[in-house]
C-alpha positions as CSV (number, residue, x, y, z in Angstrom):
1,M,-113.2,18.9,9.6
2,S,-116.9,18.8,8.6
3,G,-117.0,15.0,8.1
4,R,-118.6,15.6,4.7
5,P,-117.8,12.5,2.5
6,T,-115.6,13.1,-0.6
7,P,-117.1,12.5,-4.0
8,L,-115.3,9.2,-4.4
9,V,-116.5,8.0,-1.0
10,R,-120.0,9.1,-1.8
11,I,-120.0,7.1,-5.1
12,A,-118.6,4.1,-3.3
13,V,-121.5,4.3,-0.8
14,L,-124.1,4.7,-3.5
15,A,-122.7,1.6,-5.3
16,A,-122.6,-0.5,-2.1
17,T,-126.3,0.3,-1.4
18,G,-127.4,-0.5,-5.0
19,V,-128.3,3.1,-5.9
20,L,-125.9,3.1,-8.9
21,V,-127.2,0.0,-10.6
22,F,-128.6,1.9,-13.6
23,V,-129.0,1.6,-17.4
24,L,-126.1,-0.3,-18.8
25,G,-127.4,-3.1,-21.0
26,A,-124.6,-2.3,-23.4
27,C,-123.1,-5.4,-25.0
28,G,-121.4,-6.1,-28.3
29,S,-120.6,-9.0,-30.6
30,S,-120.5,-12.8,-30.2
31,G,-117.5,-15.0,-30.3
32,S,-115.7,-17.8,-28.7
33,S,-113.9,-17.4,-25.3
34,A,-110.5,-18.0,-23.8
35,T,-109.9,-19.1,-20.3
36,A,-109.1,-16.4,-17.7
37,S,-107.9,-16.7,-14.2
38,D,-110.3,-16.6,-11.2
39,T,-108.5,-13.6,-9.7
40,G,-110.4,-11.1,-11.8
41,K,-107.2,-10.1,-13.7
42,S,-107.8,-9.4,-17.4
43,T,-106.7,-11.5,-20.4
44,T,-107.0,-10.9,-24.1
45,T,-107.9,-13.3,-26.7
46,S,-106.8,-13.6,-30.3
47,R,-110.0,-15.2,-31.5
48,P,-111.3,-14.4,-35.0
49,K,-113.7,-11.5,-35.0
50,T,-117.3,-12.5,-35.4
51,P,-119.1,-9.2,-35.4
52,T,-122.7,-10.4,-35.6
53,A,-124.6,-12.3,-32.9
54,T,-127.9,-13.7,-34.0
55,Q,-131.0,-15.4,-32.4
56,L,-130.5,-13.3,-29.3
57,R,-134.1,-12.7,-28.3
58,G,-134.8,-14.2,-24.9
59,K,-131.2,-15.1,-24.1
60,R,-130.1,-14.5,-20.5
61,Y,-127.0,-12.6,-19.5
62,C,-125.5,-10.7,-16.6
63,E,-123.0,-7.8,-16.3
64,V,-120.4,-6.6,-13.9
65,L,-119.5,-2.9,-13.9
66,L,-116.1,-1.8,-12.6
67,L,-116.1,1.9,-11.5
68,H,-112.9,3.9,-11.6
69,P,-111.8,7.5,-11.8
70,A,-111.0,8.8,-15.3
71,P,-110.3,12.2,-17.0
72,A,-113.9,12.4,-18.1
73,G,-115.2,11.6,-14.6
74,I,-116.1,8.4,-12.8
75,T,-116.3,5.7,-15.6
76,A,-117.7,2.2,-15.6
77,D,-116.2,-0.6,-17.6
78,V,-119.0,-3.0,-18.5
79,Y,-118.3,-6.7,-18.6
80,N,-120.9,-9.1,-20.1
81,T,-121.4,-12.9,-19.9
82,F,-122.7,-13.2,-23.5
83,P,-121.8,-15.4,-25.4
84,I,-119.6,-17.3,-23.0
85,N,-122.3,-18.4,-20.6
86,D,-125.9,-17.7,-19.5
87,C,-125.1,-16.4,-16.0
88,P,-125.8,-19.5,-13.9
89,E,-128.2,-18.5,-11.1
90,A,-126.3,-20.0,-8.1
91,Q,-123.0,-18.6,-9.3
92,W,-124.5,-15.2,-9.9
93,K,-126.1,-15.1,-6.4
94,A,-122.7,-15.8,-4.9
95,M,-121.1,-12.8,-6.4
96,D,-119.8,-10.3,-3.9
97,P,-119.3,-6.8,-5.4
98,R,-117.0,-5.6,-2.7
99,T,-114.7,-8.5,-3.2
100,I,-114.7,-7.9,-6.9
101,A,-113.9,-4.2,-6.5
102,Q,-111.0,-5.1,-4.2
103,E,-109.6,-7.8,-6.4
104,N,-109.6,-5.4,-9.4
105,S,-108.4,-2.3,-7.5
106,M,-111.6,-0.4,-8.4
107,L,-113.6,2.2,-6.7
108,A,-116.7,-0.1,-6.7
109,A,-118.2,-3.0,-8.6
110,L,-121.9,-3.2,-9.6
111,L,-123.9,-6.3,-10.5
112,N,-126.4,-5.9,-13.3
113,G,-128.6,-8.9,-13.9
114,P,-130.0,-11.2,-14.7
115,R,-131.3,-9.7,-17.9
116,Y,-132.7,-11.0,-21.2
117,W,-132.2,-9.7,-24.7
118,L,-135.1,-8.4,-26.8
119,M,-133.3,-7.7,-30.1
120,D,-132.7,-10.4,-32.6
121,A,-129.1,-9.5,-33.6
122,I,-126.2,-7.4,-32.6
123,E,-123.5,-6.2,-35.0
124,K,-120.4,-4.7,-33.3
125,N,-117.4,-2.7,-34.6
126,D,-114.5,-4.8,-33.2
127,T,-111.4,-2.8,-33.0
128,G,-109.1,-5.3,-31.4
129,A,-108.8,-8.3,-29.1
130,P,-111.4,-8.2,-26.4
131,V,-110.6,-7.8,-22.7
132,Q,-111.8,-10.8,-20.7
133,K,-112.1,-11.2,-17.0
134,S,-113.3,-13.8,-14.5
135,F,-115.5,-12.7,-11.6
136,G,-116.1,-15.3,-9.0
137,G,-115.2,-17.9,-11.6
138,M,-117.7,-16.5,-14.1
139,E,-116.2,-15.5,-17.4
140,M,-117.1,-12.1,-19.0
141,I,-115.9,-9.9,-21.8
142,Q,-115.7,-6.1,-21.7
143,R,-118.4,-4.7,-24.0
144,A,-118.7,-1.0,-23.3
145,T,-117.6,2.0,-21.2
146,V,-119.9,4.5,-19.6
147,V,-119.1,7.9,-18.1
148,V,-121.3,7.9,-14.9
149,G,-121.2,11.7,-14.4
150,N,-123.5,12.7,-11.5
151,P,-124.2,9.3,-9.8
152,V,-127.5,10.4,-8.3
153,E,-128.9,11.7,-11.6
154,A,-127.6,8.7,-13.5
155,S,-129.3,6.2,-11.3
156,K,-132.8,7.7,-11.7
157,P,-135.4,6.0,-14.0
158,Y,-136.0,7.7,-17.3
159,V,-132.7,9.7,-17.2
160,E,-130.7,9.3,-20.4
161,N,-127.2,7.9,-20.2
162,A,-124.5,7.8,-23.0
163,V,-123.1,4.4,-23.6
164,D,-120.1,3.8,-25.9
165,R,-120.7,0.4,-27.4
166,R,-120.3,0.8,-31.2
167,T,-123.1,-1.5,-32.2
168,V,-126.2,-2.1,-34.3
169,F,-129.1,-3.6,-32.5
170,S,-131.6,-5.3,-34.9
171,Y,-135.2,-6.3,-34.5
172,D,-136.8,-8.5,-37.2
173,K,-139.9,-7.7,-39.1
174,G,-142.9,-9.2,-37.3
175,R,-141.4,-8.9,-33.9
176,T,-143.2,-7.2,-31.0
177,V,-141.2,-4.3,-29.6
178,Y,-141.8,-2.2,-26.5
179,E,-141.3,1.5,-26.7
180,L,-141.2,4.6,-24.5
181,T,-142.1,7.8,-26.3
182,T,-141.3,11.2,-24.9
183,P,-143.4,14.4,-25.3
184,D,-141.3,15.5,-28.3
185,G,-141.7,12.2,-30.1
186,T,-138.4,10.6,-29.3
187,K,-138.7,6.9,-29.1
188,Y,-136.7,4.4,-27.0
189,V,-137.0,0.7,-27.8
190,M,-136.6,-1.9,-25.0
191,Q,-133.3,-3.7,-25.5
192,S,-133.4,-6.0,-22.5
193,W,-135.8,-6.8,-19.7
194,S,-134.6,-7.4,-16.1
195,Q,-135.5,-9.6,-13.2
196,Q,-133.6,-7.5,-10.7
197,V,-136.6,-5.7,-9.2
198,D,-139.3,-8.2,-10.1
199,P,-137.8,-11.8,-10.2
200,T,-141.1,-13.0,-11.7
201,L,-141.1,-10.7,-14.7
202,E,-141.3,-12.6,-18.0
203,E,-141.4,-11.5,-21.6
204,S,-145.1,-12.3,-21.8
205,D,-145.7,-9.6,-19.2
206,L,-144.1,-6.8,-21.2
207,A,-147.2,-6.0,-23.4
208,S,-149.1,-4.8,-20.4
209,L,-146.2,-3.3,-18.5
210,G,-147.4,0.3,-19.1
211,A,-149.9,-0.1,-16.3
212,R,-147.0,-0.6,-13.9
213,L,-144.7,2.2,-15.1
214,Q,-144.8,5.8,-13.9
215,P,-142.6,7.9,-16.2
216,Q,-142.6,11.7,-16.3
217,A,-145.8,13.5,-17.5
218,G,-146.2,13.2,-21.3
219,W,-144.2,9.9,-21.7
220,S,-146.0,6.8,-22.9
221,Y,-145.3,3.1,-23.2
222,A,-146.7,0.9,-25.9
223,A,-146.1,-2.4,-27.7
224,R,-146.2,-2.6,-31.5
225,T,-145.5,-5.2,-34.1
226,L,-142.9,-4.3,-36.6
227,T,-143.9,-4.1,-40.3
228,A,-140.3,-3.6,-41.2
229,P,-137.0,-4.4,-39.5
230,L,-135.9,-1.9,-36.9
231,R,-132.2,-1.1,-36.5
232,V,-130.6,1.0,-33.8
233,V,-127.3,2.2,-35.3
234,T,-124.7,3.5,-32.9
235,T,-121.5,2.4,-34.7
236,S,-120.1,5.9,-34.9
237,T,-121.9,7.7,-32.1
238,T,-122.7,6.9,-28.4
239,A,-125.9,5.1,-27.7
240,R,-128.6,6.9,-25.6
241,V,-130.1,4.6,-23.0
242,V,-132.8,5.0,-20.4
243,Q,-134.1,2.6,-17.8
244,D,-137.5,2.3,-16.2
245,E,-138.1,1.7,-12.5
246,L,-138.0,-2.1,-13.1
247,K,-134.5,-1.7,-14.6
248,N,-135.6,-2.7,-18.1
249,S,-133.3,-0.9,-20.5
250,Y,-134.2,1.1,-23.7
251,S,-132.1,2.5,-26.5
252,M,-133.0,5.7,-28.3
253,E,-134.1,4.8,-31.8
254,T,-132.0,6.2,-34.7
255,S,-133.2,7.3,-38.1
């Protein structure tokens, strides 16, 4: 035998070393929660649908991604703390991704956070009762699924990933937004900023962030004040998301 690792083993190693913590700020609607067990087993709730979450900007959240094989390739189920809790710091730091993966019989678990919203509102197409899990005692709701594809490529900054979240992200008139623009004019608006790489990063630092970023040649970063509301509509299509080297996440703007 050559000793060459299988694709599944390779992905598990990438996850364990943090290589696969990539662009996945992909949440949905707000709503009340129901209690789940602390074993990581899922529950469903019968709560009334509340498809619009408002006053989001600056709100803190965290995510757990569960990786498993699927017909389309390695897929991540994305669980989000919003709106159940604001991801308490001590509890988040105590999270053990290997234990979470074992408890949920998954290939790997990834921790994505803490993060902070930059949009003002989220509208989500709810299609049924949400799946809810508890990770280390922290309650979360499944908000999206992502086909990882090539894990090495997916983990690189400025590489586009498809996220199935069925949402509208809304930014109010008068808000400052932060955008990446590609050489062909495609724009990606920052949906959340992260303290994973730089724990001191604050929203007030985002206006001058371009001096720290190193995207591909021809890309640019800029802040602008909206003269009209901005809506990123992906209710019937997959969202296109990229991440910079500080793990801030951006959604491709829609017409």
